[in-house]
C-alpha positions in Angstrom: 265.9 127.2 95.5 262.7 129.0 95.7 261.2 126.6 93.6 261.9 124.2 96.5 260.6 126.4 99.3 257.3 127.3 97.3 256.3 123.7 96.5 257.8 120.5 98.9 257.8 117.2 97.9 254.6 118.1 95.1 252.8 120.2 98.6 252.1 123.6 98.0 253.5 125.7 100.7 250.3 127.6 101.4 248.6 124.6 102.2 251.0 123.9 104.8 251.3 126.8 106.6 247.8 128.3 106.3 245.1 126.3 105.0 245.7 122.8 107.1 246.0 124.9 110.5 242.7 126.2 109.4 240.9 122.8 108.4 242.4 121.7 111.8 240.8 124.5 113.7 237.3 124.2 111.7 237.5 119.9 112.8 238.3 121.4 116.1 235.4 123.4 116.2 232.7 120.7 114.6 233.8 118.4 117.6 233.3 120.9 120.3 230.0 121.7 118.7 228.9 118.3 118.1 230.0 117.5 121.9 227.8 120.2 122.8 225.0 119.3 121.2 225.1 116.0 122.4 225.6 116.7 126.0 222.2 119.3 125.1 220.0 116.4 123.7 220.8 114.7 127.0 219.5 117.3 129.1 216.4 117.6 126.9 216.0 114.0 127.2 216.2 113.6 130.9 214.2 116.6 131.3 211.4 115.2 128.8 211.7 112.1 131.0 211.2 114.0 134.4 208.3 115.9 132.7 206.3 113.0 131.5 206.8 111.3 135.2 205.5 114.1 136.7 202.7 114.2 134.3 202.0 110.3 134.8 201.9 110.6 138.5 199.4 113.4 138.3 197.1 111.3 135.8 197.5 108.6 138.3 196.3 111.0 141.1 193.6 112.3 139.4 192.4 108.7 138.4 192.8 107.9 141.9 190.4 111.0 143.5 187.9 109.9 140.1 188.0 106.3 141.9 187.0 107.8 145.4 184.6 110.1 144.5 182.7 107.6 142.0 179.2 107.0 142.3 178.6 103.3 143.4 176.5 101.0 141.4 173.5 101.0 143.8 173.3 104.4 143.9 173.4 105.0 140.3 170.8 102.2 139.7 168.4 104.4 142.5 169.2 107.5 140.5 168.0 105.8 137.6 165.0 104.2 138.8 163.8 107.5 140.1 164.6 109.4 137.2 163.0 107.1 135.1 159.3 107.0 137.3 159.6 110.9 136.9 159.9 110.8 133.1 157.3 108.2 133.1 154.9 110.8 135.0 155.6 113.6 133.2 154.9 111.4 129.6 151.6 110.5 131.6 150.6 114.0 132.0 151.7 115.0 128.8 149.4 112.1 127.1 146.4 113.2 129.3 147.2 116.7 128.3 147.3 115.9 124.5 143.7 113.9 125.1 141.9 117.0 126.9 143.2 118.7 123.7 142.0 116.3 121.3 138.9 116.1 122.7 138.5 120.1 122.7 138.8 119.8 119.1 136.9 117.6 118.4 134.0 119.2 120.3 134.8 122.7 119.4 
């Protein structure tokens, strides 16, 4: 009879009385942790999407500000022309100074 109590239908009594409930408890904990992880990932994905949306809006606003304050083509053309004339004058002065210095060296 003690053998029957110790071993029921080929199962060890300690497996039925202690290990099986422990394994069920571990399985339940794993299931709970998995659910928490899935909920946490869903929250994280939602936060990331919200932040990406905010960054997209900021980028669009900065692009709009840049477009509003951007120099017109006509103004840029005028500025380029003025700068080119100024650089030509500087180059002519440097060429003139270079010729004067060259003449002094030749004479001197």
